[in-house]
C-alpha positions in Angstrom: -77.7 41.8 8.4 -75.7 40.1 5.6 -72.9 37.7 6.5 -69.4 39.0 6.5 -67.8 37.1 3.7 -64.7 35.1 4.4 -61.9 36.0 1.9 -60.4 33.1 -0.1 -57.0 34.6 0.5 -57.3 33.5 4.1 -58.0 29.8 3.5 -55.5 27.1 4.3 -55.8 25.7 0.8 -54.9 29.0 -0.8 -51.9 29.4 1.4 -50.6 25.9 0.8 -51.1 26.4 -3.0 -49.2 29.7 -3.0 -46.4 28.7 -0.6 -45.7 25.2 -1.9 -43.0 23.4 0.0 -42.7 26.2 2.6 -46.2 25.5 3.8 -45.3 22.0 4.7 -42.2 22.9 6.7 -42.5 21.5 10.3 -42.1 24.9 12.0 -44.7 26.6 9.8 -48.0 26.9 11.6 -49.7 29.5 9.3 -51.9 26.8 7.7 -53.3 25.6 11.0 -53.9 29.2 12.2 -55.8 30.0 9.0 -57.9 26.8 9.4 -58.7 27.9 13.0 -59.6 31.4 11.8 -62.1 30.2 9.2 -63.7 28.0 11.9 -64.0 31.0 14.2 -65.3 33.2 11.4 -68.1 30.7 10.4 -69.3 30.8 14.0 -70.0 34.5 13.8 -73.4 34.6 12.1 -74.8 38.1 12.0 -78.2 36.9 10.9 -78.8 35.8 14.4 -78.6 39.3 15.7 -80.6 41.0 13.0 -83.2 43.3 14.6 -84.8 45.1 11.6 -87.8 42.6 11.6 -88.2 42.4 15.4 -91.4 44.0 16.6 -91.3 43.5 20.4 -89.2 45.2 23.0 -88.4 42.0 24.8 -87.1 40.4 21.5 -84.7 43.3 20.9 -83.6 43.3 24.6 -82.8 39.6 24.2 -80.9 40.3 21.1 -78.9 43.0 22.9 -78.2 40.5 25.6 -76.8 38.1 23.1 -74.7 40.8 21.4 -73.1 41.7 24.7 -72.8 38.0 25.8 -72.3 34.9 23.8 -72.1 36.7 20.4 -69.5 39.1 21.7 -67.4 36.1 22.8 -67.6 34.6 19.2 -66.5 37.9 17.7 -63.7 38.3 20.2 -62.5 34.8 19.3 -62.4 35.5 15.6 -60.8 38.9 16.3 -58.0 37.4 18.4 -57.5 34.6 15.9 -56.6 37.2 13.1 -53.7 38.2 15.3 -52.7 34.6 15.6 -52.6 34.4 11.8 -50.6 37.6 11.6 -48.1 36.3 14.1 -47.7 33.1 12.2 -47.2 35.0 8.9 -44.5 37.1 10.7 -42.7 33.9 11.7 -42.7 32.7 8.1 -41.1 36.0 7.1 -38.4 35.7 9.8 -37.6 32.1 9.0 -37.4 32.3 5.2 -36.4 35.9 4.6 -33.0 34.9 3.4 -34.1 31.9 1.4 -34.1 32.8 -2.4 -36.4 29.9 -3.1 -39.1 31.1 -0.7 -40.1 34.3 -2.6 -43.6 33.1 -3.4 -44.2 32.0 0.1 -43.0 35.3 1.6 -45.3 37.2 -0.8 -48.2 35.0 0.2 -47.5 35.4 3.9 -47.3 39.2 3.5 -50.7 39.1 1.7 -52.2 36.9 4.4 -51.1 39.3 7.2 -52.5 42.3 5.3 -55.8 40.7 4.6 -56.1 39.4 8.2 -55.7 42.9 9.5 -58.3 44.3 7.1 -60.8 41.6 8.1 -60.2 42.2 11.8 -61.2 45.8 11.3 -64.2 44.9 9.1 -65.3 42.4 11.8 -65.2 44.8 14.6 -66.9 47.5 12.4 -69.7 45.1 11.6 -70.2 44.1 15.2 -70.4 47.8 16.3 -72.9 48.4 13.5 -75.0 45.5 14.8 -74.9 46.8 18.3 -75.9 50.3 17.3 -78.7 48.9 15.1 -80.1 47.0 18.1 -79.9 50.0 20.3 -81.7 52.2 17.7 -84.4 49.5 17.1 -85.0 49.3 20.9 -85.3 53.1 21.1 -87.8 53.0 18.2 -90.0 50.3 19.7 -90.0 51.9 23.1 -90.8 55.3 21.5 -93.7 53.7 19.7 -94.9 52.1 22.9 -94.9 55.4 24.7 -96.9 57.0 21.9 -99.5 54.4 22.0 -99.7 54.0 25.7 -102.6 55.5 27.6 -102.3 59.2 28.5 -100.7 59.5 32.0 -100.6 62.2 34.5 -97.8 64.8 34.1 -94.6 64.0 36.1 -94.5 65.2 39.7 -92.3 68.2 40.6 -89.8 65.7 42.1 -89.6 63.7 38.9 -89.3 66.9 36.8 -86.4 67.9 38.8 -84.7 64.6 38.5 -85.3 64.6 34.7 -83.6 67.9 34.4 -80.7 66.8 36.6 -80.1 63.6 34.6 -80.2 65.3 31.2 -78.0 68.2 32.3 -75.4 66.1 34.1 -75.3 63.4 31.4 -74.2 66.1 28.9 -71.4 67.0 31.3 -70.4 63.4 31.9 -70.1 62.8 28.1 -68.5 66.1 27.1 -66.5 67.3 30.2 -64.4 64.4 31.6 -62.6 67.0 33.7 -65.7 67.8 35.7 -66.7 65.4 38.5 -70.3 64.2 38.6 -71.6 62.2 41.5 -74.8 60.1 41.8 -77.2 59.0 44.4 -79.4 56.1 43.3 -82.6 54.9 44.7 -83.6 51.4 43.5 -86.9 49.9 44.6 -88.7 46.7 43.8 -90.5 48.2 40.7 -88.4 51.1 39.5 -85.3 53.2 40.0 -84.3 56.9 40.0 -81.1 58.8 40.0 -79.9 62.2 41.3 -76.7 63.5 39.6 -74.7 66.6 40.4 -71.3 67.9 41.4 -72.0 66.4 44.8 -74.7 63.8 45.8 -75.4 63.2 49.4 -78.1 61.8 51.7 -79.9 65.1 51.6 -81.3 64.0 48.3 -82.9 60.9 49.7 -86.3 62.5 50.3 -86.4 63.8 46.7 -85.7 60.3 45.4 -88.2 58.7 47.8 -90.9 61.0 46.6 -90.1 60.4 43.0 -90.6 56.7 43.6 -93.7 57.2 45.7 -95.5 53.9 46.2 -92.5 51.7 45.5 -91.0 49.5 48.3 -87.7 48.0 49.4 -85.8 51.1 48.6 -82.0 50.9 48.5 -79.6 53.7 48.0 -76.2 53.7 46.3 -73.6 56.5 45.9 -70.6 56.9 43.7 -69.3 58.7 40.6 -70.7 58.7 37.0 -68.1 58.7 34.2 -68.1 58.3 30.4 -66.5 54.9 29.7 -66.6 52.6 26.6 -69.3 54.7 25.0 -71.7 54.7 27.9 -72.6 56.4 31.2 -70.9 54.3 33.8 -71.9 54.3 37.4 -68.9 53.5 39.5 -69.3 52.7 43.2 -69.6 50.1 45.9 -72.0 47.2 45.1 -72.4 48.2 41.5 -72.9 45.4 39.0 -74.1 44.6 35.4 -77.4 43.5 37.0 -77.9 46.9 38.6 -76.9 48.6 35.3 -80.0 47.2 33.7 -82.2 48.4 36.5 -80.6 51.9 36.4 -81.0 52.0 32.6 -84.7 51.0 32.8 -85.3 53.6 35.6 -83.7 56.4 33.6 -85.7 55.4 30.6 -88.9 55.5 32.6 -87.9 58.9 34.0 -86.7 60.6 30.8 -88.2 58.7 27.9 -84.7 58.1 26.5 -82.7 54.9 26.6 -79.2 55.8 27.5 -76.4 53.3 27.3 -75.6 52.6 31.0 -72.9 50.5 32.6 -72.1 49.9 36.2 -69.2 48.4 38.1 -67.2 48.7 41.4 -64.0 50.8 41.5 -61.1 49.0 40.0 
């Protein structure tokens, strides 16, 4: 993925050249904010999260982990710094608005604020594109792996029932926020399975246990499933980002589809 070019209009040198004496005024911090923004921007290297050439599921999963972790922090830092630039530009406008000799500086500050806003949107758009590309690539590789894997036995009646429940209830979660959907999760040492419905109780435990036949160390979790931040979010006691990955892998193993899954405790 090509780098997101840094516009010359947002450099400290350009601002000082355009603003002249105003840029050197003691209370004017726009130059320093622009210098900080350029440093943040240079740290965001989209080439490090390029997935088009990756050929292994583990590699793409590692890239997704980076996108959601350290790379996300770099993007957020640059994103927030554009606001710092805009705030500094606004202070220039407030301080020199009535100064007839500061016309060029005011125009330059206005331009800086506008371009900073445009770049903030472009940065977030590029980040979301990178995240979507990684998710799509992972789905492609996992789909290829399923096609080339050895033929397996048809799913058991219990697993077929859970597959239907997940697909049906996920459609409701995404499209009908007014309808409550509960879950009962069963997570073992090797895999995981989920029952979803208007209500989910301990009466579904035998179904989940049979679906994970052969697995050990089974633990059960109950709560509500909601659509949040573009993903299916399991909210309930003891939920965490670590469990989210287990749930996502379990549903992928069950349905053959990788859904974006999140998990956290009630706020």
